[in-house]
N, C-alpha and C positions, 0 to 999 in steps of 0.2 A: 166136762160132760156129765150127764146124769141119766137115770132111767126111772120109769114108773114101775112100782110094784104094789100089788094088793095083798095085804096080810089078812088072814081070817083070825078073828079073836073070839074065843068061846069063853064067856064069863058065867053064864047060867042065869036063870030067871031072877035071882036076888039082885043082879046088876042091870036089870032092864031099865031103859029110859035115862041112862047116864049121858052126860056130856063129857066125852073123853078127850084126852090130849096124849101126845107121845113125844119121846125124845130119843134121837139116835145117840148111841154111845160107841166109843172105840173099845179096843180090846183091853184097855186099862180101866175102863168104866167112866172115862171122861166124856162130857157132853160134846157132841159134834153138831154144829149148826144151831139153829134156834128151835124152840119148842114147836111142835106140829099140832095145830088146833083145827085144821080143816081136813076134809077127805074121809071123815067117819060117816058110816051109814049103819044104822041098826037094821039087820035083816031078819031078825027073829027075836024072841023074848030073851034078851041078854047076849045075843050073838051079833057081832059087828064085823064090818069090813073097814079096813083103812087102806086107801090108795094114796101113796106118798111118793115124792121124788127122792131117790137115793143117789148120792154121789157115786160116780164110777169108782171101782176099786175100794169102796167102803167095806171095812171089815170090823165087825163088832156086833152090835145088836140094836134092838129097839125096845124101849120101855113104854108100857101103856099104863095110864093112871087117869083118875077122874080129874077133869080140868080144875085147876086151882089147888090140887093136892099132889104135887110131884113127888113127895116123899113116900107116898103110899102106892107102890107098884101093884097093879092088878094082874098084869100079864107081861111076859117078856119073850122076845124072839131073837134068834141069832141070824146074822147076815154074814155069809162067808163065801164070796165069789171065788176065792183062791182054791176052795175045795172042789171046784168044778160046777158050782151052782149056788143058788140062793136057797136057804132053808129058813122057814119061819115056823117055829113050834111054840105057840103061845100056851101058857098054862096059867090058869087062874089060881089065886091064893085060896 
């Protein structure tokens, strides 16, 4: 099973107009599933939404980066359903 979740990503005006990608990671920092390249919408000048499918009981996080440069993380969020809910706190570098 899985569920849809929408993350809000605040990068700021310097990051406007990017094509973003994401990767789910587990608590050890290892990749979970394949790279996410769809579901991004720029809602404002450097502010984005990502609607993605998250596996049930996934615990770890999500890394956001410019498509094609996975080693340069622009934002990260945690996903922890065991704590009673999902939290996503993205922070730009």
